[in-house]
N, C-alpha and C positions, 0 to 999 in steps of 0.2 A: 680759391674765395669769393671772387667775381665770380661765377658762375655757376659754386652753389650757390652761393647767393638767388639771381636769378632762378634756379632751377627750386629753389622753394620761395617763390614771393609767385614764381608763375599756379605754383602746389595750393599757396594761401589762397590766390586771387581766383582759383578757377579757372586758369586759361591764360591766352598771352595776349598784348596790347598788338595791336598792326603794325606798329613803329617806333623803334626805339630808338631817339637820338643819342650817339656817344660823344664828345670832342677830343677825338683822339683818341682817346683814350690805348697807352701804353695794352697793354692786355687784349684790345684786341684791337687794335691797328699795328702790324709793322710795319711795312712803312709810308709814306706821303710819298706818293707819285705828284704827274702835273694836274695842274687843276683839283675838283673832286675828289683824282681816280686814287684811292687807294689800297694797297696789298696786304687784306688781312692775316690776322693771326689766327691758323692753320683749327684749334682747339676751338676757337672762338664759330667759326664757320662749322665748325662740327657738332656747336651748340648749336646755333641758328638753327642750318639744318634741320637736324629732329625735334626741332618745334616748329 
């Protein structure tokens, strides 16, 4: 649902923002590592790389 909402928003807005900040959203972040390091969800990375 989150990924579909992103796709719809990007289509509606006619583009994508330069930066989106997530607050460790479980759909986006699988594991919090040391400091600011994160292990991102594979499906999220696929979406991010697409756009």
